[in-house]
C-alpha positions as CSV (number, residue, x, y, z in Angstrom):
1,M,-2.4,40.4,-4.0
2,K,-3.2,37.3,-2.0
3,K,-6.0,35.3,-3.5
4,I,-8.1,32.5,-2.2
5,L,-9.8,30.2,-4.7
6,T,-12.4,27.8,-3.5
7,V,-12.6,24.6,-5.5
8,S,-15.6,22.3,-5.6
9,I,-14.8,18.7,-5.0
10,L,-16.4,16.5,-7.7
11,V,-17.0,13.1,-6.0
12,F,-17.3,9.8,-7.8
13,F,-17.4,6.9,-5.3
14,T,-19.3,3.8,-4.6
15,I,-22.1,4.1,-2.1
16,F,-22.1,1.2,0.4
17,N,-24.7,0.5,3.1
18,T,-24.3,3.2,5.7
19,K,-23.8,2.4,9.3
20,I,-23.8,4.8,12.2
21,Y,-20.2,5.1,13.4
22,S,-19.8,3.5,16.9
23,T,-16.9,4.1,19.3
24,E,-17.8,0.6,20.7
25,F,-16.6,-1.2,17.6
26,D,-14.0,-3.8,18.4
27,I,-12.2,-6.8,17.0
28,K,-11.5,-10.0,18.9
29,A,-7.8,-10.0,18.4
30,K,-4.9,-8.9,20.6
31,T,-3.5,-6.3,18.2
32,V,-5.2,-4.8,15.1
33,I,-4.7,-2.0,12.5
34,L,-6.9,-1.0,9.5
35,Q,-5.7,1.5,6.8
36,D,-7.3,3.1,3.7
37,Y,-4.8,2.4,1.0
38,L,-5.3,5.5,-1.2
39,S,-5.4,8.1,1.5
40,G,-3.1,6.3,4.0
41,K,-5.6,7.1,6.8
42,I,-5.7,4.7,9.7
43,L,-9.4,3.9,10.3
44,F,-9.0,1.6,13.3
45,E,-6.2,0.4,15.6
46,K,-5.9,-1.6,18.8
47,N,-2.5,-2.0,20.4
48,P,-0.8,-1.4,17.0
49,D,2.8,-1.2,18.5
50,L,2.6,-4.4,20.5
51,K,5.4,-6.7,19.7
52,I,4.4,-10.0,18.1
53,F,5.9,-13.0,16.5
54,P,4.7,-12.4,12.9
55,A,4.7,-16.1,12.0
56,S,4.1,-16.7,8.2
57,M,3.3,-13.0,7.6
58,T,7.2,-12.9,7.6
59,K,7.0,-14.4,4.1
60,I,5.7,-11.1,2.7
61,M,9.2,-9.7,3.2
62,T,10.8,-12.8,1.8
63,T,8.9,-12.2,-1.4
64,I,9.7,-8.5,-1.4
65,I,13.4,-9.2,-1.4
66,A,13.0,-11.4,-4.4
67,F,10.8,-8.8,-6.2
68,D,13.4,-6.1,-5.5
69,L,16.1,-8.2,-7.1
70,I,14.0,-9.0,-10.1
71,K,13.2,-5.3,-10.6
72,Q,16.9,-4.5,-10.4
73,G,17.8,-7.2,-13.0
74,Q,19.8,-9.2,-10.5
75,L,17.3,-12.1,-10.5
76,S,14.9,-13.7,-12.9
77,L,11.7,-15.7,-12.5
78,D,13.3,-18.3,-14.7
79,D,16.5,-18.6,-12.5
80,K,16.7,-22.0,-10.8
81,F,18.0,-22.8,-7.3
82,F,19.2,-26.2,-5.9
83,V,17.3,-27.5,-2.9
84,S,19.6,-28.2,0.1
85,E,19.1,-30.8,2.7
86,N,18.4,-27.9,5.1
87,A,15.5,-26.7,3.0
88,W,14.2,-30.2,2.4
89,R,14.1,-31.1,6.1
90,L,11.4,-28.5,6.7
91,S,9.1,-30.3,4.3
92,Q,9.5,-33.4,6.5
93,A,8.9,-31.6,9.8
94,G,5.1,-31.1,9.8
95,Y,5.2,-27.4,8.8
96,S,3.4,-25.9,5.8
97,S,5.4,-27.1,2.8
98,M,5.8,-27.0,-1.0
99,F,7.3,-30.6,-0.6
100,I,10.5,-30.0,-2.5
101,M,13.2,-32.7,-2.7
102,V,17.0,-32.6,-2.0
103,G,18.8,-31.8,-5.2
104,D,15.8,-30.5,-7.1
105,E,16.4,-27.5,-9.3
106,I,13.4,-25.2,-8.9
107,S,12.6,-21.9,-10.7
108,V,12.3,-18.7,-8.7
109,E,8.7,-18.3,-9.9
110,N,7.7,-21.8,-8.6
111,L,9.4,-21.1,-5.3
112,L,7.6,-17.7,-5.0
113,K,4.2,-19.4,-5.6
114,G,5.2,-22.2,-3.2
115,I,5.7,-19.5,-0.6
116,I,2.8,-17.2,-1.4
117,V,0.0,-19.8,-2.1
118,S,1.2,-22.9,-0.3
119,S,3.0,-21.0,2.5
120,G,5.9,-23.4,2.0
121,N,8.6,-23.0,4.7
122,D,10.9,-25.3,2.7
123,A,10.5,-23.0,-0.3
124,C,11.4,-20.0,1.8
125,I,14.8,-21.6,2.8
126,A,15.5,-22.7,-0.8
127,L,14.9,-19.1,-2.0
128,A,16.8,-17.5,0.8
129,E,19.8,-19.8,0.3
130,G,19.7,-19.3,-3.5
131,I,19.8,-15.5,-3.1
132,A,22.1,-15.0,-0.1
133,G,23.9,-18.3,0.4
134,T,22.5,-18.8,3.9
135,E,19.2,-18.1,5.5
136,E,21.0,-16.1,8.2
137,E,22.4,-13.7,5.5
138,F,19.0,-13.5,3.9
139,A,17.4,-12.5,7.2
140,I,19.9,-9.6,7.5
141,M,18.8,-8.5,4.0
142,M,15.2,-8.7,5.2
143,T,15.8,-6.6,8.3
144,S,17.7,-4.0,6.3
145,K,14.8,-3.7,3.9
146,A,12.4,-3.4,6.8
147,N,14.4,-0.4,8.2
148,E,14.6,1.1,4.7
149,I,10.8,1.3,4.3
150,G,10.1,2.5,7.8
151,M,9.5,-0.7,9.8
152,T,11.1,0.7,12.9
153,N,10.0,-2.1,15.3
154,T,10.9,-5.2,13.3
155,N,13.7,-7.7,13.3
156,F,13.7,-10.8,11.0
157,A,15.6,-13.8,12.1
158,N,14.5,-16.2,9.4
159,S,12.7,-16.3,6.0
160,S,9.7,-18.3,7.0
161,G,8.5,-17.0,10.4
162,I,8.7,-20.3,12.1
163,N,9.6,-20.3,15.8
164,H,12.4,-17.9,16.6
165,P,12.6,-15.6,19.7
166,D,14.2,-12.8,17.7
167,N,11.7,-12.8,14.8
168,L,9.6,-9.9,15.9
169,S,7.4,-7.2,14.5
170,T,4.2,-5.2,15.0
171,V,0.9,-5.1,13.1
172,K,1.8,-1.4,12.3
173,D,5.1,-2.5,10.7
174,I,3.4,-5.4,8.8
175,L,0.9,-2.9,7.5
176,I,3.8,-0.8,6.2
177,M,5.3,-3.9,4.6
178,S,2.0,-4.9,3.0
179,D,1.4,-1.4,1.6
180,Y,4.9,-1.4,0.1
181,L,4.3,-4.7,-1.6
182,I,1.0,-3.7,-3.2
183,R,2.2,-0.2,-4.2
184,N,5.6,-1.2,-5.7
185,Y,4.8,-4.7,-7.1
186,P,1.1,-4.7,-8.3
187,D,1.9,-7.3,-11.0
188,F,3.6,-9.7,-8.6
189,Y,0.9,-9.0,-6.0
190,E,-1.5,-10.9,-8.2
191,Y,0.2,-14.1,-7.0
192,F,-1.3,-13.5,-3.6
193,A,-4.9,-13.8,-5.0
194,E,-4.2,-17.2,-6.7
195,L,-6.5,-19.8,-5.1
196,E,-4.2,-22.8,-5.7
197,F,-0.8,-23.8,-6.8
198,T,0.2,-27.1,-8.4
199,W,3.8,-28.3,-7.9
200,D,4.9,-30.9,-10.4
201,R,7.4,-32.4,-8.0
202,T,10.2,-34.7,-8.8
203,G,9.6,-38.4,-8.1
204,G,6.0,-38.2,-7.4
205,D,2.5,-37.1,-8.4
206,P,1.9,-33.4,-8.7
207,I,0.7,-31.7,-5.5
208,T,-2.0,-29.1,-5.6
209,Q,-2.5,-26.9,-2.5
210,G,-5.1,-24.2,-1.9
211,N,-4.3,-20.7,-0.7
212,R,-4.3,-20.5,3.1
213,N,-6.1,-17.1,3.1
214,P,-9.7,-17.8,4.0
215,L,-11.0,-14.4,2.8
216,L,-10.2,-15.3,-0.8
217,Y,-13.0,-17.8,-0.9
218,K,-15.7,-15.4,0.4
219,N,-16.4,-13.3,-2.8
220,I,-15.9,-10.0,-0.9
221,G,-13.2,-8.6,-3.0
222,A,-10.2,-9.9,-1.0
223,D,-7.0,-10.3,-3.0
224,G,-4.4,-11.0,-0.4
225,I,-2.3,-11.2,1.7
226,K,-0.9,-13.7,4.2
227,T,-2.0,-15.8,7.1
228,G,0.1,-16.8,10.1
229,F,0.0,-19.2,13.0
230,L,2.2,-20.0,16.0
231,S,1.1,-21.8,19.1
232,Y,2.2,-18.9,21.2
233,E,0.9,-16.1,19.0
234,K,-2.2,-18.0,17.8
235,Y,-3.8,-16.9,14.5
236,S,-2.9,-13.8,12.5
237,L,-3.8,-12.4,9.1
238,A,-2.6,-9.5,6.9
239,S,-5.5,-9.0,4.5
240,S,-6.6,-6.6,1.8
241,I,-9.9,-6.0,0.0
242,K,-10.6,-4.0,-3.1
243,K,-14.0,-2.6,-4.0
244,K,-14.0,-0.7,-7.3
245,N,-11.9,2.4,-6.5
246,R,-11.2,1.6,-2.9
247,R,-8.7,-0.6,-1.1
248,L,-8.3,-1.4,2.5
249,I,-5.4,-3.2,4.2
250,A,-5.8,-4.8,7.6
251,V,-3.4,-6.6,9.9
252,A,-4.4,-8.4,13.1
253,S,-2.8,-11.0,15.4
254,G,-3.9,-12.9,18.4
255,F,-7.1,-14.4,17.1
256,K,-8.0,-17.4,19.3
257,T,-9.3,-19.7,16.5
258,R,-9.0,-20.1,12.7
259,N,-12.7,-19.4,12.4
260,S,-12.4,-16.2,14.5
261,R,-9.5,-15.0,12.3
262,S,-11.7,-15.3,9.2
263,K,-14.9,-13.9,10.7
264,E,-13.3,-11.0,12.6
265,S,-11.1,-10.0,9.6
266,Q,-14.1,-9.8,7.3
267,K,-15.9,-7.8,9.9
268,L,-13.1,-5.3,10.2
269,L,-12.8,-4.8,6.4
270,T,-16.5,-4.5,6.0
271,W,-16.7,-2.0,8.8
272,G,-14.1,0.2,7.1
273,L,-16.0,0.1,3.7
274,T,-19.4,0.8,5.2
275,N,-18.4,3.6,7.6
276,F,-16.0,5.7,5.5
277,D,-15.7,7.2,2.0
278,T,-12.4,7.9,0.2
279,I,-12.5,11.1,-1.9
280,E,-10.2,11.8,-4.8
281,I,-8.9,15.4,-4.5
282,A,-6.2,15.4,-7.2
283,K,-4.5,13.0,-9.5
284,K,-0.7,13.2,-9.9
285,G,0.3,15.3,-12.9
286,A,-3.3,16.1,-13.9
287,D,-4.5,19.7,-14.5
288,F,-6.2,20.7,-11.2
289,T,-7.5,24.3,-11.8
290,E,-6.5,27.6,-13.5
291,L,-4.9,30.7,-12.0
292,D,-5.0,34.2,-13.4
293,V,-1.9,35.5,-15.2
294,W,-0.7,39.1,-15.4
295,L,1.2,40.4,-18.5
296,G,1.6,36.9,-20.0
297,Q,0.9,35.6,-23.5
298,S,-1.9,33.7,-21.9
299,D,-4.4,35.0,-19.3
300,K,-4.6,31.7,-17.5
301,V,-2.2,29.0,-16.3
302,T,-3.2,25.5,-15.2
303,V,-1.6,24.0,-12.1
304,Y,-1.2,20.4,-11.0
305,S,-0.1,18.4,-8.0
306,E,3.0,16.3,-7.9
307,T,1.2,13.5,-6.0
308,D,-2.1,11.8,-5.8
309,I,-4.2,13.3,-3.1
310,Y,-7.0,11.4,-1.4
311,K,-8.9,11.9,1.8
312,T,-10.9,9.4,3.8
313,I,-13.9,10.8,5.8
314,K,-16.8,9.3,7.7
315,K,-19.9,8.6,5.7
316,A,-22.3,11.5,5.0
317,R,-19.7,14.1,6.1
318,L,-18.7,15.3,2.6
319,N,-19.9,18.8,3.2
320,K,-17.4,19.2,6.0
321,L,-14.4,18.6,3.6
322,K,-13.2,21.8,2.2
323,T,-10.4,22.9,-0.2
324,K,-9.0,26.3,-1.0
325,I,-6.1,27.5,-3.1
326,L,-3.9,30.3,-1.9
327,Y,-1.7,32.2,-4.3
328,N,-0.3,35.7,-4.9
329,G,-2.3,36.7,-8.0
330,P,-2.6,37.3,-10.7
331,V,0.7,35.5,-11.3
332,E,3.1,37.7,-13.2
333,A,4.7,36.3,-16.3
334,P,7.1,34.9,-17.2
335,I,6.2,31.6,-15.7
336,R,8.3,28.5,-16.1
337,K,6.8,25.0,-16.3
338,D,6.9,23.3,-12.8
339,D,7.2,26.6,-10.9
340,V,5.3,26.4,-7.6
341,L,2.5,28.9,-8.0
342,A,0.0,28.1,-5.3
343,K,-0.8,26.1,-2.2
344,L,-3.8,23.7,-1.9
345,V,-5.2,23.6,1.6
346,I,-7.5,20.8,2.6
347,S,-9.6,21.0,5.8
348,Y,-12.2,18.9,7.6
349,E,-14.5,20.4,10.2
350,D,-12.4,23.5,10.0
351,N,-9.2,21.7,10.9
352,I,-6.4,21.7,8.3
353,L,-5.7,18.2,7.2
354,S,-2.8,18.9,4.8
355,E,-1.3,21.4,2.4
356,H,0.1,20.7,-1.0
357,D,2.1,22.7,-3.6
358,L,0.5,23.3,-7.0
359,L,2.9,23.7,-9.9
360,A,2.6,25.3,-13.4
361,S,1.6,22.9,-16.1
362,K,3.3,24.9,-18.8
363,S,5.6,27.9,-19.4
364,I,4.0,31.2,-20.3
365,K,6.2,34.0,-21.8
366,K,5.8,37.7,-21.0
367,L,4.1,40.0,-23.4
368,N,6.2,42.3,-25.5
369,I,6.7,45.8,-24.3
370,I,3.9,47.4,-26.4
371,S,1.4,44.8,-25.3
372,R,2.4,45.2,-21.7
373,I,1.9,49.0,-21.9
374,L,-1.5,48.6,-23.5
375,K,-2.5,45.9,-20.9
376,S,-1.4,48.2,-18.0
377,I,-3.4,51.2,-19.4
378,N,-6.4,49.0,-19.8
379,Y,-6.1,47.8,-16.3
380,L,-5.8,51.4,-14.9
381,I,-8.9,52.4,-16.8
382,W,-11.1,49.4,-16.6
383,G,-9.6,47.4,-13.8
384,D,-9.4,44.4,-16.1
385,V,-6.4,42.1,-15.9
């Protein structure tokens, strides 16, 4: 028999100041996107597929390539790379630099911090050459990785993001890249929140540089990610903010001034926090609810979801979010652990948002023949399963 089980949603979330949602909300940038990290829901977008020069936001992928290799055991934070004249020249050309010297032998960890905190273009080339031999080969690795993670409108032509007509992306793709970084490398992602980096350089006094991300200094919960600037593209920023159990990621490009980049990015992230709530529906692998069992050694079986399930909704609209479980029940034993037993259906304002399989948390054996007969007779008489 088809059963429908309605499940109450227990909500534990931080209440922020509520604002009335306005369709007139806008950000003073050419192209913008804002995502809730847990649910994946896009909360705001403006020309998200517009092609841009990603400038130093390119460096996010440069670090991802290194993190991937470290995870695979092909690279270590303690490995050291020699600095070529090619890399050194960028430190003399007026670009953001770590100020490395020709012939220096620098650890991967220091190069990564020089890239992430100091936005060093020279450090990018040193890392790229150390990993791939040439920056051109490294850029091929970057584009390949972009394609792998779903960045369908991106081509990387260098490791730093400095002027190159073929170094192209979109804010939507940079959002995908930023999400990948945070989700897959939470420990390394902590580098992006460091406020300063001191490079104890060869042949000179140590150089301490502050993080270029202006939001890190505003005490709003920002912990990344990367600024960018090119004279043609103007100012850009991939940013993320974490407030207790919520995280938002924003990417925007085409701010006219450095001050506008900071002010408008903060405005965007604050708007996302104050106008939406993120609700936890199910945690991966955790018992979700119980289903009735027929002719089993247990009368109930717990079920779970294979994935975390979150939904983001407008403030004060929780009563419009509904869940129901569909299953043919009671479920007849035997039941094997991880059997798909039911479907979780989530709807909002009577529109289905998503459907998810629910799996058995444990195996349940069938009753022996005598017990099954007695159970069946009891059911025929009393209607009790």
